[in-house]
matplotlib code that plots the C-alpha trace (Angstrom):
import matplotlib.pyplot as plt

x = [0.1, -0.5, -0.6, -4.1, -4.5, -5.3, -7.8, -5.5, -2.8, -4.2, -5.0, -1.3, 0.1, -2.1, -1.1, 2.6, 2.5, 0.5, 2.3, 1.9, -1.2, 0.9, 1.1, 4.7, 5.6, 6.0, 9.6, 10.5, 12.6, 11.1, 7.6, 6.0, 7.4, 4.9, 5.2, 3.3, 3.0, 1.9, 0.9, -0.5, 0.2, 2.8, 1.8, -0.8, 1.0, 2.8, 6.1, 4.4, 2.2, 5.3, 7.0, 3.9, 3.9, 7.5, 7.2, 4.4, 6.2, 9.6, 8.6, 8.1, 10.8, 14.2, 13.3, 15.3, 14.5, 15.9, 15.0, 15.0, 15.8, 19.2, 21.7, 24.1, 21.6, 20.5, 24.0, 24.8, 21.6, 22.1, 25.9, 24.7, 21.3, 22.5, 23.2, 20.0, 20.1, 23.6, 23.2, 20.3, 21.9, 25.2, 23.2, 20.8, 19.7, 16.3, 13.0, 13.5, 11.3, 12.6, 10.9, 11.9, 10.5, 10.2, 11.0, 10.3, 13.5, 15.6, 14.0, 16.7, 15.2, 12.4, 14.9, 16.7, 13.6, 12.5, 15.9, 15.8, 12.2, 12.9, 16.4, 16.2, 12.5, 12.7, 9.2, 9.1, 6.9, 7.9, 6.2, 6.0, 4.2, 3.4, 0.5, 0.2, 3.8, 3.5, 0.0, 0.9, 4.6, 5.8, 3.0, 3.8, 7.6, 7.1, 5.0, 2.3, 4.8, 3.1, -0.4, -1.2, -2.7, -3.5, -3.5, -6.0, -6.4, -7.9, -11.5, -13.7, -13.9, -10.3, -10.1, -13.1, -12.6, -9.1, -10.8, -13.1, -16.3, -17.4, -16.7, -14.1, -15.7, -14.4, -13.9, -15.4, -18.8, -18.5, -17.4, -20.6, -22.5, -20.9, -21.7, -25.5, -26.0, -27.9, -26.0, -28.0, -24.8, -24.7, -27.5, -25.9, -22.8, -22.5, -21.2, -21.4, -22.8, -23.7, -20.1, -18.6, -20.9, -20.0, -16.2, -16.0, -17.5, -14.7, -11.9, -13.6, -12.4, -8.8, -9.5, -8.1, -4.5, -2.4, 0.3, -2.4, -4.5, -1.6, -1.1, -2.8, -3.5, -4.9, -1.6, 0.2, -2.4, -2.1, 1.6, 1.3, -1.2, 1.2, 3.9, 1.7, 0.5, 4.0, 6.1, 8.4, 6.6, 8.3, 6.7, 3.7, 5.2, 3.6, 2.0, 3.2, 3.1, 0.3, -1.8, -1.3, -2.1, -5.2, -6.6, -5.9, -7.8, -10.8, -10.9, -10.9, -13.8, -15.8, -14.8, -17.6, -19.6, -20.3, -17.2, -17.2, -14.5, -16.1, -15.3, -11.7, -11.3, -12.7, -10.5, -7.2, -8.1, -7.0, -8.4, -8.3, -8.8, -5.7, -3.8, -6.8, -6.8, -3.0, -3.4, -6.2, -4.3, -1.2, -3.1, -4.8, -1.5, -0.2, -3.2, -4.7, -7.9, -10.5, -12.8, -16.4, -18.6, -22.2, -23.9, -26.3, -28.4, -28.6, -26.4, -26.6, -25.3, -22.1, -22.2, -19.2, -20.3, -17.8, -17.1, -13.7, -13.1, -9.9, -8.6, -9.1, -11.2, -8.3, -6.5, -9.5, -9.7, -6.1, -6.2, -9.5, -10.8, -14.5, -15.5, -15.1, -19.0, -19.8, -22.2, -23.5, -23.1, -23.4, -21.6, -19.1, -16.2, -18.0, -18.3, -14.5, -14.2, -16.7, -15.1, -11.7, -13.1, -15.1, -11.8, -10.5, -12.8, -10.9, -8.0, -10.3, -12.6, -11.2, -13.4, -13.4, -15.2, -16.4, -17.6, -20.1, -22.9, -26.4, -28.8, -32.2, -33.2, -35.4, -34.8, -36.9, -37.9, -34.9, -32.8, -31.5, -31.2, -33.1, -32.1, -34.4, -33.7, -32.0, -29.1, -27.5, -23.9, -22.5, -23.4, -21.1, -20.9, -19.5, -19.4, -22.9, -24.5, -25.3, -25.3, -26.6, -25.2, -26.1, -24.1, -25.9, -24.5, -27.2, -27.5, -31.3, -33.2, -36.2, -34.1, -32.9, -34.8, -33.9, -36.4, -33.8, -32.2, -35.6, -36.5, -33.3, -34.3, -37.9, -36.8, -35.3, -31.7, -30.6, -31.6, -30.9, -29.3, -27.1, -27.2, -24.2, -25.1, -24.0, -26.7, -27.3, -27.7, -30.9, -32.5, -35.8, -37.1, -40.0, -37.5, -34.6, -32.3, -29.5, -28.9, -25.3, -23.0, -20.0, -17.9, -18.8, -17.2]
y = [115.6, 112.0, 109.6, 109.3, 105.8, 105.6, 103.2, 101.7, 101.0, 97.6, 96.8, 97.4, 95.5, 92.5, 92.5, 92.6, 90.1, 87.4, 84.4, 81.5, 79.6, 76.5, 78.5, 79.6, 81.1, 84.9, 84.6, 82.3, 84.2, 82.2, 83.9, 85.5, 88.9, 91.6, 95.1, 98.3, 101.6, 104.4, 107.7, 111.0, 114.8, 116.3, 116.7, 113.8, 111.7, 109.0, 109.2, 109.0, 106.0, 104.2, 104.6, 103.1, 100.2, 99.5, 99.7, 97.2, 94.8, 94.5, 91.1, 89.9, 91.6, 93.3, 96.8, 99.2, 102.9, 105.1, 108.2, 109.6, 113.1, 111.5, 112.7, 110.0, 107.2, 108.5, 108.5, 104.9, 103.7, 105.4, 103.9, 100.4, 98.9, 96.1, 98.6, 98.3, 94.3, 94.2, 96.6, 94.7, 91.3, 92.6, 93.2, 90.3, 87.0, 87.2, 88.2, 91.9, 94.9, 98.0, 101.3, 104.1, 107.6, 109.9, 107.5, 109.7, 111.5, 109.0, 106.2, 104.0, 103.4, 101.3, 99.1, 98.5, 97.6, 95.2, 93.4, 93.1, 91.7, 89.1, 88.1, 88.0, 87.9, 91.4, 93.1, 96.8, 100.0, 102.7, 106.4, 109.7, 112.9, 112.7, 110.5, 109.9, 108.9, 106.4, 105.0, 104.9, 104.9, 103.3, 100.5, 99.8, 99.5, 97.3, 95.1, 93.4, 93.1, 95.8, 96.7, 100.5, 102.5, 106.2, 108.0, 110.9, 113.6, 112.5, 111.4, 112.7, 109.1, 108.8, 112.3, 111.7, 108.1, 109.1, 111.5, 108.8, 110.8, 108.0, 104.4, 103.6, 102.3, 99.0, 99.6, 96.2, 97.9, 100.3, 97.4, 95.5, 98.5, 98.8, 95.3, 96.1, 95.0, 97.0, 96.3, 97.2, 97.8, 101.2, 102.1, 100.9, 103.0, 105.3, 108.8, 112.2, 113.7, 117.0, 117.5, 116.5, 118.9, 121.9, 120.9, 120.6, 124.0, 125.6, 124.6, 122.9, 125.7, 124.6, 121.1, 117.7, 117.3, 116.1, 118.6, 121.4, 119.8, 119.4, 123.2, 125.2, 128.7, 130.1, 131.5, 128.2, 126.3, 128.8, 128.6, 124.8, 124.9, 127.3, 124.7, 122.2, 124.4, 126.0, 122.9, 123.9, 122.5, 123.0, 125.8, 124.7, 124.7, 127.2, 129.3, 132.3, 132.1, 134.7, 132.6, 129.5, 131.2, 133.1, 129.6, 128.0, 130.6, 130.4, 126.5, 126.9, 129.5, 126.7, 124.0, 121.3, 123.5, 122.6, 123.8, 126.3, 127.8, 131.0, 132.8, 131.6, 132.8, 136.3, 136.6, 135.4, 137.0, 133.7, 132.8, 129.1, 126.3, 124.3, 126.3, 125.9, 122.3, 122.0, 123.5, 121.2, 118.1, 119.2, 119.5, 116.1, 114.5, 115.9, 114.7, 118.2, 117.9, 115.1, 114.8, 113.5, 113.9, 114.1, 110.7, 110.0, 106.7, 106.9, 105.1, 107.7, 110.8, 111.7, 114.5, 116.8, 118.5, 118.0, 118.9, 119.4, 118.9, 119.9, 117.0, 119.0, 122.2, 123.9, 124.3, 126.1, 128.4, 129.2, 129.8, 131.5, 132.7, 133.7, 137.3, 138.5, 139.0, 135.6, 133.7, 131.2, 127.6, 125.8, 122.6, 122.6, 122.3, 119.2, 117.7, 117.8, 115.9, 113.4, 113.2, 112.3, 109.5, 108.0, 107.7, 106.3, 103.2, 102.1, 101.1, 98.4, 97.6, 95.2, 96.3, 99.6, 102.4, 105.3, 108.7, 110.7, 113.4, 113.3, 116.0, 114.7, 115.1, 114.0, 113.4, 115.2, 113.6, 115.2, 113.1, 116.2, 116.2, 118.7, 119.1, 119.6, 121.3, 119.8, 117.3, 114.5, 115.3, 111.9, 108.7, 105.9, 103.2, 99.7, 96.5, 95.7, 98.5, 102.4, 104.4, 108.0, 110.2, 113.5, 115.9, 118.2, 120.7, 120.3, 118.0, 118.2, 115.6, 118.0, 120.2, 117.5, 117.3, 114.7, 114.7, 113.8, 111.0, 109.5, 109.6, 107.6, 105.0, 104.7, 104.4, 101.1, 102.2, 102.1, 100.0, 102.6, 106.1, 107.7, 111.2, 112.2, 115.0, 115.9, 114.2, 110.8, 107.7, 106.7, 104.6, 105.6, 102.2, 103.7, 105.6, 103.3, 106.0, 106.0, 109.2, 108.8, 111.2, 112.5, 111.4, 107.8, 108.4]
z = [8.5, 9.3, 6.4, 5.0, 3.6, -0.2, -1.6, -4.1, -1.4, -0.4, -4.1, -5.1, -2.0, -2.5, -6.4, -5.6, -2.9, -4.9, -6.1, -8.5, -8.1, -6.8, -3.4, -3.2, 0.3, 0.4, 1.5, -1.5, -3.9, -6.7, -6.1, -9.3, -10.2, -10.6, -12.0, -11.3, -13.2, -10.9, -12.6, -11.2, -11.3, -9.1, -5.5, -5.5, -3.2, -5.3, -3.5, -0.2, -1.1, -2.5, 0.9, 2.8, 0.3, 0.8, 4.5, 4.4, 1.9, 3.8, 5.2, 1.5, -0.3, -0.1, -1.2, -3.2, -4.1, -6.9, -8.5, -12.1, -10.5, -9.4, -12.2, -11.2, -11.4, -14.9, -16.2, -14.8, -16.4, -19.8, -19.8, -18.8, -19.0, -16.7, -14.0, -12.0, -12.2, -11.1, -8.2, -6.8, -7.1, -5.7, -2.5, -2.3, -4.0, -2.2, -3.8, -4.6, -5.3, -6.9, -6.9, -9.3, -9.1, -12.1, -14.8, -17.6, -17.0, -19.2, -21.4, -20.5, -17.0, -18.7, -20.5, -17.3, -15.3, -18.1, -18.1, -14.3, -14.3, -17.1, -16.1, -12.3, -11.5, -9.9, -9.0, -9.6, -9.1, -11.4, -10.9, -12.7, -12.9, -16.7, -16.6, -20.3, -20.7, -18.0, -19.1, -22.8, -23.6, -20.3, -20.6, -24.2, -23.5, -20.6, -22.7, -20.4, -17.5, -15.4, -14.1, -14.5, -11.6, -11.8, -8.4, -8.1, -5.4, -2.1, -2.3, 0.5, 1.9, 2.3, 4.1, 6.5, 7.2, 8.3, 10.7, 11.8, 10.7, 8.4, 7.4, 5.0, 1.7, 0.0, -3.7, -4.0, -3.2, -6.1, -8.3, -7.3, -8.2, -11.7, -12.3, -11.8, -8.3, -5.8, -2.5, 0.6, 2.4, 0.9, 3.0, 6.1, 6.0, 9.1, 9.2, 10.8, 7.6, 8.9, 10.5, 7.2, 5.2, 7.4, 7.5, 3.7, 3.0, 4.6, 2.4, -0.7, -3.2, -2.4, -3.3, -2.3, -3.8, -0.8, -1.4, -0.9, 1.7, 4.1, 4.1, 6.9, 5.6, 2.4, 1.3, 1.9, -0.1, -3.0, -3.1, -3.2, -6.1, -7.8, -7.5, -9.3, -12.1, -12.7, -12.3, -15.1, -18.1, -21.5, -23.5, -25.6, -29.2, -31.4, -28.7, -26.8, -23.0, -23.0, -25.5, -23.5, -20.2, -21.8, -23.2, -19.9, -17.9, -20.1, -20.0, -16.1, -16.6, -18.3, -15.8, -15.9, -18.1, -21.9, -23.9, -26.5, -28.8, -29.4, -26.1, -26.1, -29.8, -28.8, -25.8, -27.5, -31.0, -32.4, -35.9, -35.7, -33.2, -33.5, -30.7, -28.4, -29.1, -28.5, -25.0, -24.1, -25.4, -23.4, -20.1, -20.8, -21.4, -18.1, -16.2, -15.4, -17.5, -17.8, -20.6, -21.0, -24.2, -24.6, -25.1, -27.9, -28.0, -31.8, -34.5, -37.2, -35.3, -33.1, -30.7, -30.7, -27.6, -24.7, -21.1, -19.4, -15.8, -14.0, -11.9, -8.9, -8.2, -6.5, -9.7, -11.1, -8.0, -8.6, -12.3, -12.5, -9.0, -8.9, -8.3, -4.6, -4.5, -6.0, -3.8, -6.5, -5.3, -8.7, -7.7, -10.7, -8.2, -6.7, -10.2, -10.4, -7.3, -8.7, -12.1, -10.5, -8.3, -11.1, -13.1, -9.9, -10.1, -13.3, -10.9, -9.6, -12.4, -14.9, -17.9, -19.9, -18.0, -20.1, -18.8, -20.6, -19.9, -21.2, -22.5, -23.5, -27.2, -29.9, -33.7, -36.3, -39.6, -41.4, -39.1, -37.2, -33.4, -31.2, -27.7, -24.6, -21.4, -18.5, -18.3, -16.3, -15.0, -15.7, -17.7, -16.9, -19.3, -18.5, -20.3, -19.3, -17.8, -17.9, -14.7, -14.8, -12.0, -10.6, -8.4, -5.8, -3.4, -1.0, 2.0, 2.0, 0.0, -0.5, -2.5, -5.0, -8.4, -10.9, -13.8, -16.5, -14.4, -13.8, -17.5, -18.3, -15.8, -16.8, -20.4, -19.4, -20.4, -16.8, -13.8, -11.3, -10.8, -8.4, -6.8, -4.9, -2.4, 1.1, 3.2, 4.5, 2.4, 1.2, -1.6, -3.3, -4.3, -6.4, -8.6, -8.4, -7.3, -4.7, -2.7, -1.5, 0.4, -1.5, 1.6, 0.6, -2.9]

ax = plt.figure().add_subplot(projection="3d")
ax.plot(x, y, z, "-o")
ax.set_aspect("equal")
plt.show()
């Protein structure tokens, strides 16, 4: 499979190649050092992306690559924290970039990276397939020396722009939208939306994880997904494998549906919720599950309702395949695709970005909350705006109904809303709703 350019590639290259404001030449070894933490589940393309970045930075850096999977490398680092620095400086005195994969294999790697960064101005990219370790512990230990990125499965825009079926969307366009702008350039985007719609229907159940996407047959794709799910995790403490598998299957059955404990408790015959929460937290920590809670616009109540999305719909299909005669297209798989790419926006947006969903409600005199029918799939909250988002499987505008989204806009809580569907871009000025192809996301 030919390399499909990732949206964050240019962002990472620009960041690593930037220098002091004094305007130091790229070839100058005194240029400002930069650090990158790149997280993502196994198979999402971290190693491939880093190879592309190294290739494009060879004119600016002398590049070095190591792996935490290399036992000898781990032993050398564990024995001598200066090993990395000495190895690099024994080969070059020029501006250097060191890339280390699977850093979670030994904690001393982070100490060695920090020393090389501080003592010899060596830039770095560290990667690993335990996202929460990288985004929490690694970031903490590197103490503001690195900018963190999270690599998600392919977006449809990455796939179909590589196939020349649509334009590649600049992340800056989405950032403008999150800032409250209504850029007309969204409506100018060109694409063969019908071809994309028909093509994606053929394989959307297998998802967009690069390791899976590159395979040709159903059997090969399922084997690739199995290698992601069964990647050799340590057993979850306090649970039998059967309990853990049953809980995960039921969470997959509830993918992008409002979560409930009762079904899982009945299936597993568990008496308490703690084991279920342990499994959920485990897969959140490992980047498999994404979470969004129900949004309430009240100060006196907090909602404990929640929806879990798998980071990719192919994982759901593998864990909990639908009945063979199932013909219902409820779009829950597409919500997983959208949820991943909304999270991807955080790679470019330099303010906190929170994901919720919304069910309309009213408060009765006793201060209890009563819920109405309908919902909005996503409610994105930034530092200065709220954006309601609906996800539709259709490519026909006449089949799109958005009463709750319209209600949020009319209430004044949001300037505009977005409907991701599979047709052409359009803006309803009267309703202040963008109708955007999923392949733009």
